[in-house]
Residue frames relative to the residue before (quaternion, step in Angstrom):
aa qw qx qy qz dx dy dz
X 1.0000 0.0000 0.0000 0.0000 0.00 0.00 0.00
X 0.4876 -0.6793 0.4635 0.2932 3.56 -0.91 0.88
X 0.6454 -0.5263 0.3844 0.3985 3.55 -1.27 0.40
X 0.6238 0.5445 -0.3415 0.4448 3.58 1.05 -0.76
X 0.6837 0.4710 -0.2882 0.4771 3.56 0.89 -0.92
X 0.6232 0.5436 -0.3472 0.4422 3.58 1.04 -0.71
X 0.6555 0.4900 -0.3138 0.4814 3.58 0.97 -0.83
X 0.6450 0.5174 -0.3182 0.4636 3.57 1.02 -0.80
X 0.6311 0.5357 -0.3298 0.4538 3.55 1.05 -0.79
X 0.6615 0.4981 -0.3075 0.4688 3.58 0.92 -0.88
X 0.6585 0.5042 -0.3139 0.4622 3.58 0.99 -0.81
X 0.6637 0.5059 -0.3118 0.4543 3.57 0.94 -0.88
X 0.6565 0.5007 -0.3211 0.4640 3.58 0.98 -0.78
X 0.6367 0.5125 -0.3306 0.4718 3.57 1.13 -0.58
X 0.6627 0.5119 -0.3058 0.4531 3.58 1.07 -0.70
X 0.6210 0.6165 -0.3498 0.3346 3.58 0.90 -0.94
X 0.6866 0.4685 -0.3238 0.4519 3.64 0.74 -0.89
X 0.6232 0.5345 -0.3515 0.4499 3.60 1.07 -0.66
X 0.6515 0.5268 -0.3230 0.4401 3.57 0.98 -0.81
X 0.7579 0.3333 -0.1983 0.5246 3.56 1.07 -0.65
X 0.3563 0.7656 -0.4791 0.2394 3.57 1.27 0.23
X 0.2863 0.7200 -0.5943 0.2155 3.52 -1.24 0.59
X 0.7488 -0.3442 0.2640 0.5011 3.57 -1.22 -0.22
X 0.4824 -0.6628 0.4882 0.2994 3.57 -0.97 0.86
X 0.2684 -0.7815 0.5483 0.1290 3.56 -0.67 1.13
X 0.5023 -0.6366 0.4781 0.3373 3.59 -1.01 0.71
X 0.5769 -0.5976 0.4303 0.3534 3.55 -1.12 0.68
X 0.4334 -0.7083 0.4950 0.2559 3.55 -0.85 0.98
X 0.6371 -0.5340 0.3939 0.3921 3.55 -1.25 0.43
X 0.6395 0.5335 -0.3276 0.4461 3.58 1.02 -0.81
X 0.6757 0.4861 -0.3054 0.4625 3.60 0.89 -0.89
X 0.6307 0.5305 -0.3356 0.4563 3.59 1.01 -0.76
X 0.6743 0.4843 -0.3013 0.4690 3.57 0.96 -0.84
X 0.6601 0.4895 -0.3189 0.4722 3.60 1.01 -0.69
X 0.5868 0.5438 -0.3779 0.4660 3.59 1.11 -0.52
X 0.6666 0.4782 -0.2939 0.4905 3.57 0.98 -0.86
X 0.6239 0.5429 -0.3348 0.4515 3.59 1.05 -0.77
X 0.6479 0.5176 -0.3196 0.4584 3.57 0.96 -0.84
X 0.6573 0.4999 -0.3091 0.4717 3.58 0.93 -0.88
X 0.6375 0.5313 -0.3242 0.4541 3.57 1.02 -0.80
X 0.6850 0.4823 -0.2908 0.4621 3.59 0.86 -0.92
X 0.6577 0.5016 -0.3189 0.4628 3.60 0.96 -0.78
X 0.6400 0.5053 -0.3213 0.4815 3.57 1.24 -0.41
X 0.6956 0.4277 -0.2679 0.5113 3.58 1.26 -0.36
X 0.7401 0.2755 -0.1661 0.5906 3.58 1.15 -0.63
X 0.1325 -0.8574 0.4947 0.0499 3.55 0.29 1.30
X 0.8484 0.2172 -0.1568 0.4565 3.53 -1.11 0.77
X 0.6902 0.4296 -0.2851 0.5077 3.59 1.23 0.23
X 0.0502 0.8367 -0.5438 0.0413 3.64 0.70 0.99
X 0.6220 0.5455 -0.3439 0.4441 3.58 1.08 -0.69
X 0.6486 0.5032 -0.3182 0.4742 3.59 0.96 -0.81
X 0.6403 0.5197 -0.3236 0.4639 3.59 0.98 -0.84
X 0.6685 0.4980 -0.3095 0.4575 3.58 0.90 -0.90
X 0.6710 0.4922 -0.3055 0.4628 3.60 0.92 -0.87
X 0.6191 0.5391 -0.3412 0.4579 3.58 1.07 -0.67
X 0.6829 0.4626 -0.2804 0.4910 3.58 0.96 -0.84
X 0.6050 0.5382 -0.3539 0.4680 3.60 1.07 -0.66
X 0.6410 0.5139 -0.3240 0.4691 3.60 0.96 -0.81
X 0.6516 0.5168 -0.3105 0.4602 3.56 0.98 -0.87
X 0.7018 0.4649 -0.2669 0.4691 3.59 0.92 -0.89
X 0.7202 0.4243 -0.2411 0.4930 3.59 1.08 -0.71
X 0.4165 -0.7385 0.4453 0.2878 3.59 1.31 0.15
X 0.5195 0.6206 -0.4242 0.4062 3.55 0.86 1.03
X 0.4885 -0.6512 0.5043 0.2879 3.55 -1.35 -0.14
X 0.3091 -0.7785 0.5380 0.0951 3.51 -1.21 0.68
X 0.1178 -0.7584 0.6381 0.0606 3.56 -0.98 0.93
X 0.0888 -0.8118 0.5770 -0.0090 3.57 -0.66 1.17
X 0.0863 -0.7916 0.6043 0.0259 3.55 -0.85 1.00
X 0.3130 0.7335 -0.5552 0.2362 3.52 -0.86 1.00
X 0.6275 -0.5384 0.4050 0.3903 3.54 -1.26 0.40
X 0.6378 -0.5290 0.3787 0.4122 3.60 -1.17 0.41
X 0.8010 0.3391 -0.2355 0.4336 3.54 -1.16 0.66
X 0.5594 0.6200 -0.3856 0.3924 3.60 1.21 0.34
X 0.6292 -0.6078 0.3096 0.3727 3.60 1.14 0.71
X 0.3031 0.7528 -0.5317 0.2424 3.61 1.11 0.52
X 0.6962 0.4408 -0.2690 0.4986 3.59 0.84 -0.96
X 0.6185 0.5576 -0.3411 0.4361 3.57 1.01 -0.79
X 0.6413 0.5507 -0.3289 0.4211 3.58 0.98 -0.84
X 0.7156 0.4328 -0.2736 0.4751 3.60 0.78 -0.96
X 0.6208 0.5273 -0.3436 0.4675 3.60 1.10 -0.62
X 0.6411 0.5126 -0.3211 0.4724 3.58 1.04 -0.76
X 0.6458 0.5062 -0.3203 0.4734 3.58 1.01 -0.79
X 0.6539 0.5144 -0.3177 0.4549 3.59 0.93 -0.87
X 0.6814 0.4846 -0.2933 0.4635 3.57 1.03 -0.73
X 0.6938 0.4673 -0.2680 0.4779 3.58 1.23 -0.41
X 0.7026 0.3664 -0.2530 0.5550 3.60 1.30 0.03
X 0.4569 -0.6689 0.5087 0.2917 3.56 -1.02 0.75
X 0.4190 0.6900 -0.4741 0.3516 3.56 0.13 1.29
X 0.4662 -0.6308 0.5318 0.3193 3.53 -1.37 0.06
X 0.0617 -0.8045 0.5907 0.0091 3.56 -0.91 0.90
X 0.0509 -0.7864 0.6154 0.0152 3.54 -1.25 0.47
X 0.2238 -0.7568 0.5997 0.1324 3.53 -1.18 0.67
X 0.0997 -0.7713 0.6272 0.0424 3.56 -0.99 0.93
X 0.2422 -0.7444 0.6058 0.1423 3.54 -0.83 1.01
X 0.2624 -0.7971 0.5245 0.1439 3.57 -0.31 1.24
X 0.0136 0.7847 -0.6160 0.0679 3.55 -0.91 1.04
X 0.6604 -0.5395 0.3409 0.3957 3.62 -1.17 0.43
X 0.7086 0.4496 -0.2755 0.4688 3.63 1.12 -0.51
X 0.4105 0.7137 -0.4720 0.3152 3.59 1.25 0.20
X 0.2422 -0.7681 0.5793 0.1256 3.58 -1.06 0.81
X 0.6359 -0.5335 0.3759 0.4118 3.62 -1.12 0.49
X 0.6407 0.5400 -0.3276 0.4365 3.60 1.01 -0.80
X 0.5912 0.5681 -0.3663 0.4400 3.59 1.17 -0.54
X 0.6972 0.4461 -0.2494 0.5027 3.55 1.23 -0.46
X 0.7920 0.3483 -0.1618 0.4746 3.56 0.74 -1.09
X 0.4907 -0.5986 0.4780 0.4152 3.57 1.07 -0.78
X 0.1732 -0.7913 0.5809 0.0807 3.55 -1.26 0.16
X 0.5631 -0.5628 0.4730 0.3774 3.57 -1.32 0.24
X 0.1540 -0.7953 0.5845 0.0467 3.56 -0.79 1.07
X 0.3796 -0.7347 0.5216 0.2101 3.57 -0.88 1.00
X 0.1625 -0.7683 0.6156 0.0668 3.57 -0.97 0.99
X 0.3111 -0.8066 0.4718 0.1735 3.60 -0.20 1.25
X 0.5763 0.6200 -0.3904 0.3620 3.60 1.08 -0.54
X 0.7998 0.1506 -0.1019 0.5721 3.59 1.08 -0.61
X 0.4878 -0.7077 0.4072 0.3090 3.59 1.29 0.19
X 0.5470 0.6174 -0.3960 0.4034 3.61 1.15 0.53
X 0.3536 -0.6828 0.5910 0.2439 3.51 -1.40 0.29
X 0.0240 -0.7860 0.6177 0.0020 3.55 -0.93 0.90
X 0.4983 -0.6869 0.4530 0.2732 3.52 -1.02 0.91
X 0.1833 -0.7590 0.6188 0.0860 3.55 -0.89 1.03
X 0.3557 -0.7770 0.4804 0.1974 3.58 -0.37 1.23
X 0.3462 -0.7399 0.5455 0.1876 3.54 -1.08 0.81
X 0.7419 -0.4345 0.2794 0.4274 3.60 -1.27 0.04
X 0.5525 0.6261 -0.4051 0.3723 3.61 1.16 -0.36
X 0.6214 0.5651 -0.3420 0.4214 3.60 1.22 -0.31
X 0.4831 0.6243 -0.4587 0.4080 3.60 1.22 0.29
X 0.6209 -0.5706 0.3911 0.3687 3.57 -1.25 0.44
X 0.7829 0.1376 -0.0584 0.6040 3.58 0.91 -0.95
X 0.0643 -0.8100 0.5825 -0.0207 3.54 -0.69 1.14
X 0.1726 -0.7606 0.6193 0.0903 3.57 -0.82 1.04
X 0.1184 -0.7801 0.6137 0.0297 3.55 -0.54 1.23
X 0.1316 -0.8468 0.5137 0.0406 3.55 0.11 1.32
X 0.8375 -0.0304 -0.0534 0.5429 3.56 -0.80 1.15
X 0.0262 -0.8646 0.5011 -0.0251 3.52 0.80 1.15
X 0.6629 0.5257 -0.3208 0.4258 3.60 1.05 -0.62
X 0.5706 0.5640 -0.4014 0.4419 3.60 1.23 0.18
X 0.5979 0.5535 -0.3655 0.4502 3.59 1.26 -0.11
X 0.5203 -0.6459 0.4522 0.3282 3.62 -1.06 0.68
X 0.7353 -0.4626 0.2813 0.4078 3.55 -1.32 0.34
X 0.6260 0.5563 -0.3542 0.4162 3.62 0.97 -0.75
X 0.6654 0.4820 -0.3035 0.4826 3.57 0.98 -0.80
X 0.6414 0.5223 -0.3272 0.4569 3.58 0.98 -0.81
X 0.6632 0.4939 -0.3114 0.4683 3.61 1.00 -0.77
X 0.6040 0.5440 -0.3612 0.4570 3.60 1.10 -0.58
X 0.6642 0.4802 -0.2970 0.4899 3.56 1.05 -0.77
X 0.5586 0.6286 -0.3772 0.3880 3.59 1.16 -0.61
X 0.6767 0.4771 -0.2985 0.4748 3.60 0.88 -0.91
X 0.6411 0.5345 -0.3289 0.4417 3.57 0.96 -0.86
X 0.7010 0.4662 -0.2710 0.4666 3.58 0.93 -0.88
X 0.7449 0.4339 -0.2295 0.4519 3.57 0.92 -0.90
X 0.8004 0.3031 -0.1300 0.5006 3.56 0.90 -0.95
X 0.3279 -0.7649 0.4859 0.2670 3.58 1.30 -0.24
X 0.6732 0.3977 -0.3257 0.5315 3.54 0.98 0.91
X 0.2632 -0.7327 0.6043 0.1691 3.54 -1.33 0.33
X 0.1617 -0.7830 0.5961 0.0739 3.58 -0.89 0.96
X 0.0212 0.7684 -0.6365 0.0628 3.54 -0.80 1.12
X 0.8023 0.0312 -0.0740 0.5915 3.56 -0.47 1.17
X 0.7711 -0.2996 0.2552 0.5005 3.55 -0.75 -1.11
X 0.6510 0.5231 -0.3039 0.4584 3.57 1.28 -0.02
X 0.1921 -0.7529 0.6189 0.1151 3.54 -1.17 0.72
X 0.1511 -0.7985 0.5815 0.0387 3.55 -0.93 0.95
X 0.3788 -0.7488 0.4935 0.2286 3.61 -0.65 1.07
X 0.4044 -0.6913 0.5488 0.2397 3.53 -1.19 0.66
X 0.6704 -0.4903 0.3426 0.4391 3.63 -1.18 0.29
X 0.6027 -0.5719 0.4109 0.3753 3.57 -1.16 0.58
X 0.7086 0.3153 -0.2153 0.5934 3.55 1.09 -0.71
X 0.2192 0.7717 -0.5531 0.2247 3.56 -0.27 1.30
X 0.0913 0.7931 -0.5910 0.1161 3.56 -0.66 1.16
X 0.1648 -0.7612 0.6221 0.0804 3.55 -0.95 0.97
X 0.0468 -0.7482 0.6609 0.0359 3.53 -0.93 0.97
X 0.0865 -0.8063 0.5852 0.0040 3.55 -0.46 1.24
X 0.1948 -0.7823 0.5817 0.1078 3.56 -1.12 0.67
X 0.1161 -0.7612 0.6343 0.0697 3.52 -1.29 0.55
X 0.2980 -0.7282 0.5922 0.1737 3.53 -1.13 0.76
X 0.2889 -0.8018 0.4951 0.1689 3.63 -0.46 1.12
X 0.5864 0.6155 -0.3655 0.3791 3.60 1.22 -0.25
X 0.7943 0.2565 -0.1188 0.5378 3.58 0.67 -1.13
X 0.0643 -0.8217 0.5663 -0.0018 3.58 -0.56 1.17
X 0.5179 0.6396 -0.4243 0.3777 3.61 1.23 -0.18
X 0.8257 0.1828 -0.1604 0.5090 3.55 -0.89 0.98
X 0.5496 0.5993 -0.4095 0.4137 3.59 1.15 0.49
X 0.2839 -0.7272 0.6032 0.1633 3.53 -1.34 0.43
X 0.3279 -0.7721 0.5022 0.2099 3.62 -0.15 1.21
X 0.4941 -0.6637 0.4753 0.2991 3.55 -0.99 0.87
X 0.4315 -0.6875 0.5113 0.2825 3.61 -0.90 0.84
X 0.6874 -0.5054 0.3324 0.4019 3.55 -1.26 0.45
X 0.6326 0.5424 -0.3401 0.4359 3.59 1.02 -0.76
X 0.6568 0.4887 -0.3072 0.4852 3.58 1.06 -0.71
X 0.6431 0.5227 -0.3269 0.4544 3.58 0.94 -0.83
X 0.6475 0.5465 -0.3152 0.4275 3.58 1.01 -0.83
X 0.6085 0.5612 -0.3537 0.4355 3.60 1.20 -0.42
X 0.6210 0.5218 -0.3503 0.4684 3.58 1.22 -0.32
X 0.4584 -0.6945 0.4900 0.2597 3.54 -0.83 1.02
X 0.8090 0.0667 0.0191 0.5837 3.57 0.95 -0.96
X 0.1416 -0.7434 0.6481 0.0853 3.53 -1.20 0.68
X 0.0424 -0.8443 0.5319 -0.0495 3.57 -0.26 1.32
X 0.2263 -0.7434 0.6155 0.1317 3.56 -1.01 0.90
X 0.2083 -0.7889 0.5722 0.0825 3.57 -0.82 1.07
X 0.2102 -0.7916 0.5668 0.0893 3.56 -0.85 1.02
X 0.6319 -0.5241 0.4063 0.4011 3.56 -1.29 0.28
X 0.4754 -0.6689 0.4829 0.3058 3.62 -1.07 0.65
X 0.6008 -0.5338 0.4453 0.3947 3.52 -1.34 0.17
X 0.6765 -0.4889 0.3568 0.4195 3.56 -1.30 0.28
X 0.6321 0.5379 -0.3325 0.4478 3.59 1.01 -0.78
X 0.6715 0.4806 -0.2951 0.4807 3.57 0.92 -0.92
X 0.6430 0.5321 -0.3312 0.4401 3.58 0.95 -0.81
X 0.6197 0.5210 -0.3445 0.4753 3.59 1.09 -0.59
X 0.6332 0.5110 -0.3262 0.4812 3.60 1.06 -0.71
X 0.6126 0.5396 -0.3430 0.4647 3.58 1.06 -0.73
X 0.6362 0.5409 -0.3175 0.4493 3.56 0.98 -0.90
X 0.6772 0.4854 -0.2929 0.4690 3.57 0.93 -0.88
X 0.6409 0.5308 -0.3267 0.4480 3.57 1.00 -0.83
X 0.6637 0.4967 -0.3049 0.4688 3.60 0.90 -0.91
X 0.6443 0.5157 -0.3230 0.4633 3.58 1.00 -0.78
X 0.6463 0.5075 -0.3196 0.4718 3.59 0.99 -0.81
X 0.6462 0.5183 -0.3226 0.4580 3.58 0.98 -0.80
X 0.6506 0.5168 -0.3152 0.4586 3.58 1.00 -0.82
X 0.7158 0.4257 -0.2424 0.4976 3.60 1.11 -0.67
X 0.4912 -0.6896 0.4134 0.3350 3.57 1.30 0.04
X 0.5181 0.6551 -0.4021 0.3752 3.57 1.20 0.48
X 0.6255 0.5648 -0.3164 0.4355 3.55 1.25 0.28
X 0.2090 0.7954 -0.5405 0.1777 3.57 1.00 0.75
X 0.1087 -0.8003 0.5895 0.0164 3.56 -0.80 1.08
X 0.2500 -0.7648 0.5789 0.1321 3.54 -0.80 1.04
X 0.2311 0.7629 -0.5644 0.2145 3.57 -0.15 1.32
X 0.3266 -0.7454 0.5527 0.1796 3.54 -0.83 1.03
X 0.4311 -0.7274 0.4643 0.2637 3.62 -0.55 1.11
X 0.4622 -0.6628 0.5241 0.2692 3.54 -1.16 0.72
X 0.4126 -0.7219 0.4990 0.2441 3.59 -0.86 0.90
X 0.6095 -0.5474 0.4204 0.3901 3.56 -1.23 0.41
X 0.6059 0.5588 -0.3574 0.4393 3.59 1.07 -0.65
X 0.6310 0.5246 -0.3284 0.4678 3.58 1.07 -0.72
X 0.6329 0.5258 -0.3295 0.4629 3.58 0.99 -0.81
X 0.6756 0.4833 -0.2967 0.4712 3.59 0.89 -0.90
X 0.6334 0.5129 -0.3338 0.4737 3.61 1.06 -0.71
X 0.6293 0.5330 -0.3294 0.4598 3.59 1.04 -0.77
X 0.6270 0.5342 -0.3379 0.4554 3.60 1.02 -0.75
X 0.6333 0.5160 -0.3357 0.4690 3.59 1.02 -0.70
X 0.6529 0.5011 -0.3188 0.4700 3.59 0.99 -0.76
X 0.6138 0.5527 -0.3465 0.4446 3.59 1.05 -0.72
X 0.6547 0.5192 -0.3144 0.4506 3.58 0.95 -0.84
X 0.6826 0.4844 -0.2818 0.4691 3.60 1.18 -0.53
X 0.4385 0.6892 -0.4699 0.3345 3.62 1.25 -0.02
X 0.4623 -0.7206 0.4567 0.2416 3.56 -0.90 1.00
X 0.0392 -0.7536 0.6560 0.0122 3.54 -1.03 0.93
X 0.3961 -0.7439 0.4875 0.2283 3.57 -0.44 1.24
X 0.5972 -0.5924 0.3993 0.3646 3.61 -1.02 0.74
X 0.6369 0.5320 -0.3360 0.4454 3.60 1.02 -0.76
X 0.6749 0.4727 -0.2885 0.4877 3.57 1.01 -0.81
X 0.5978 0.5570 -0.3600 0.4502 3.57 1.10 -0.61
X 0.6515 0.4942 -0.3071 0.4869 3.58 0.99 -0.86
X 0.6388 0.5294 -0.3228 0.4554 3.56 1.00 -0.83
X 0.6346 0.5345 -0.3227 0.4555 3.59 0.97 -0.87
X 0.6718 0.4859 -0.2965 0.4739 3.56 0.92 -0.92
X 0.6385 0.5333 -0.3296 0.4464 3.60 0.98 -0.81
X 0.6183 0.5493 -0.3395 0.4480 3.59 1.05 -0.74
X 0.6917 0.4682 -0.2815 0.4724 3.56 0.87 -0.96
X 0.6474 0.5102 -0.3209 0.4665 3.60 0.93 -0.84
X 0.6421 0.5400 -0.3224 0.4384 3.59 1.04 -0.75
X 0.5733 0.5723 -0.3991 0.4296 3.62 1.14 -0.36
X 0.6684 0.4760 -0.3019 0.4852 3.60 1.18 -0.46
X 0.8008 0.0111 0.0226 0.5984 3.58 1.00 -0.79
X 0.0210 -0.8473 0.5304 -0.0148 3.59 0.10 1.25
X 0.3628 0.7795 -0.4639 0.2137 3.61 1.26 0.05
X 0.6258 0.5550 -0.3485 0.4230 3.61 1.08 -0.63
X 0.7377 0.3989 -0.2197 0.4984 3.59 1.18 -0.48
X 0.7826 -0.0979 0.0875 0.6085 3.60 1.04 -0.74
X 0.3787 -0.7597 0.4782 0.2255 3.63 -0.35 1.19
X 0.6046 0.5751 -0.3652 0.4128 3.60 1.06 -0.65
X 0.6375 0.5501 -0.3312 0.4257 3.58 1.05 -0.74
X 0.5682 0.6036 -0.3856 0.4050 3.60 1.15 -0.52
X 0.6821 0.4761 -0.2878 0.4746 3.57 1.08 -0.65
X 0.6140 0.5669 -0.3416 0.4300 3.56 1.25 -0.26
X 0.7834 0.3626 -0.1736 0.4740 3.56 0.85 -1.00
X 0.2489 -0.7610 0.5849 0.1298 3.53 -1.05 0.87
X 0.7938 -0.0009 0.0363 0.6070 3.56 1.06 -0.78
X 0.2526 -0.7983 0.5335 0.1192 3.57 -0.83 1.00
X 0.6995 -0.4596 0.3471 0.4231 3.53 -1.35 -0.05
X 0.4274 -0.6930 0.5294 0.2384 3.55 -1.18 0.71
X 0.7075 -0.4234 0.3238 0.4640 3.62 -1.24 0.00
X 0.5457 0.5893 -0.4132 0.4292 3.59 1.18 -0.38
X 0.6180 0.5375 -0.3383 0.4635 3.58 1.12 -0.61
X 0.6165 0.5388 -0.3390 0.4634 3.58 1.08 -0.73
X 0.6619 0.4990 -0.2983 0.4732 3.56 0.93 -0.94
X 0.6593 0.5172 -0.3116 0.4481 3.57 0.94 -0.88
X 0.6650 0.5002 -0.3115 0.4588 3.59 0.92 -0.87
X 0.6272 0.5350 -0.3256 0.4630 3.58 1.04 -0.75
X 0.6916 0.4747 -0.2851 0.4637 3.58 0.81 -1.01
X 0.6799 0.4972 -0.2956 0.4507 3.57 0.92 -0.87
X 0.6368 0.5218 -0.3329 0.4597 3.60 0.99 -0.77
X 0.6450 0.5015 -0.3185 0.4807 3.58 0.99 -0.79
X 0.6580 0.5170 -0.3119 0.4500 3.59 0.94 -0.89
X 0.6621 0.4992 -0.3143 0.4622 3.59 0.94 -0.84
X 0.6311 0.5291 -0.3331 0.4591 3.58 0.99 -0.81
X 0.6665 0.4977 -0.2937 0.4709 3.58 0.91 -0.95
X 0.6620 0.5217 -0.3042 0.4438 3.56 0.94 -0.89
X 0.7183 0.4087 -0.2351 0.5116 3.57 1.16 -0.61
X 0.6466 -0.6041 0.2935 0.3616 3.55 1.20 0.56
X 0.6001 0.5546 -0.3694 0.4425 3.60 1.20 0.38
X 0.3236 -0.7317 0.5636 0.2057 3.53 -1.22 0.53
X 0.6966 0.3589 -0.2650 0.5618 3.58 1.23 0.47
X 0.4368 -0.6846 0.5282 0.2480 3.56 -1.22 0.63
X 0.1852 -0.7674 0.6037 0.1113 3.58 -1.04 0.79
X 0.6548 -0.4882 0.3747 0.4387 3.64 -1.19 0.24
X 0.5951 0.5782 -0.3693 0.4185 3.58 1.07 -0.65
X 0.6133 0.5481 -0.3518 0.4468 3.60 1.02 -0.76
X 0.6729 0.4918 -0.2927 0.4688 3.57 0.93 -0.89
X 0.6879 0.4925 -0.2895 0.4477 3.58 0.80 -1.02
X 0.6485 0.5400 -0.3217 0.4294 3.58 0.97 -0.83
X 0.7594 0.4048 -0.1961 0.4702 3.57 1.04 -0.78
X 0.4485 0.7205 -0.4446 0.2864 3.60 1.20 -0.31
X 0.6907 0.4756 -0.3291 0.4341 3.69 0.70 -0.86
X 0.7222 0.4524 -0.2579 0.4552 3.60 0.91 -0.88
X 0.6851 0.4678 -0.2875 0.4787 3.61 1.11 -0.60
X 0.8052 0.3094 -0.1346 0.4876 3.59 0.90 -0.92
X 0.5030 0.6990 -0.4148 0.2938 3.60 1.16 -0.46
X 0.7436 0.3831 -0.2243 0.5000 3.60 0.94 -0.84
X 0.6302 0.5162 -0.3344 0.4739 3.57 1.29 0.04
X 0.6391 0.4887 -0.3133 0.5046 3.58 1.31 -0.01
X 0.1446 -0.7769 0.6098 0.0605 3.56 -0.87 1.02
X 0.2710 -0.7923 0.5301 0.1336 3.57 -0.54 1.19
X 0.4973 -0.6598 0.4831 0.2898 3.54 -1.21 0.58
X 0.7194 -0.4479 0.3159 0.4267 3.54 -1.34 0.12
X 0.6110 0.5711 -0.3516 0.4205 3.57 1.04 -0.76
X 0.6820 0.4784 -0.2860 0.4735 3.57 0.90 -0.93
X 0.6518 0.5126 -0.3200 0.4583 3.58 0.96 -0.83
X 0.6433 0.5254 -0.3245 0.4526 3.57 1.01 -0.76
X 0.6998 0.4476 -0.2574 0.4937 3.56 1.12 -0.66
X 0.5155 -0.6655 0.4033 0.3587 3.58 1.28 0.01
X 0.3808 0.7241 -0.4866 0.3066 3.59 1.20 0.46
X 0.2232 -0.7674 0.5894 0.1183 3.57 -0.98 0.87
X 0.6528 -0.4932 0.3736 0.4370 3.63 -1.19 0.28
X 0.6175 0.5412 -0.3499 0.4510 3.59 1.07 -0.67
X 0.6300 0.5218 -0.3312 0.4703 3.61 1.03 -0.77
X 0.6541 0.5225 -0.3049 0.4540 3.57 0.93 -0.94
X 0.7002 0.4656 -0.2767 0.4651 3.58 0.85 -0.95
X 0.6049 0.5488 -0.3582 0.4523 3.58 1.10 -0.64
X 0.6574 0.4892 -0.3066 0.4843 3.57 0.95 -0.84
X 0.6414 0.5414 -0.3244 0.4363 3.57 1.00 -0.81
X 0.6431 0.5171 -0.3169 0.4675 3.58 0.98 -0.86
X 0.6530 0.5132 -0.3111 0.4619 3.58 1.06 -0.72
X 0.7150 0.4754 -0.2495 0.4478 3.59 1.08 -0.75
X 0.6827 0.4676 -0.3002 0.4745 3.60 0.94 -0.82
X 0.3392 -0.7810 0.4808 0.2093 3.64 -0.46 1.12
X 0.4713 -0.6457 0.5302 0.2824 3.50 -1.16 0.72
X 0.5642 -0.6076 0.4228 0.3658 3.62 -1.09 0.54
């Protein structure tokens, strides 16, 4: 980050608390429960605080999460731990090339006793859905999930069936094996609120993981945690929407997203890198996620740090780089990092 932006960042962070200053409000019941939920998840998913935070941000922002990482990095463990900590129904689907849309959404089943058809609900009607190795499913299955994620409903025949109010899809991808996979189209990727890359833990963390698994196998890892109710989650979402975003930061957020489409005003070199930028859906996603992160960290106002921290995960999969950038080995994260350095803070 440039010195100018660094000074602007320090000034903006100093201004934000003053803008939201007032009598100190007692911590709400929802925030207290989410603080405990975060600690609980970090105790079950060791060495992945970023994944835990992004998972909770998705839950609070009412969006979906795509996680990419090598096998064995606690992707499945994270969503299972979240499902066990919330009063909800969860389901895991192992995506394979022979999967059919009906295996996901459900289908009309004929009942010979009365000659009628009745809809048999599929696994997508659960509150938390783990779509494991989603890129191994063919396009028809991916498009069936597209409607569920975007419209919160499933259409079978002439009937549409609403999904639960609390509905979150966490999909995973394996970056190692690409044979027999079906890359997600841009329209499907855009439906995901966040795209998170998971890295290997340190040796110290891996030793803690080893001890935790051994304790679980011996039955010595009983955890007394009271699950969070769905009503609490919905109440937390209302509080997130009330988090303060200063008008100056709102303009800055919009400028960042617009600059992904035409960065020539900030750096002419970046214009040759990007082929397609983020849509207004990216602006909405960045706004919701920044508010959720601020709330999750105990603040009632958004800071520039909230925006900068989430830019790669919110916009990275919404930016399509050109051939020039790909030839130079530039990644969307590199492009967005340069963009954050170039777009001045208010």
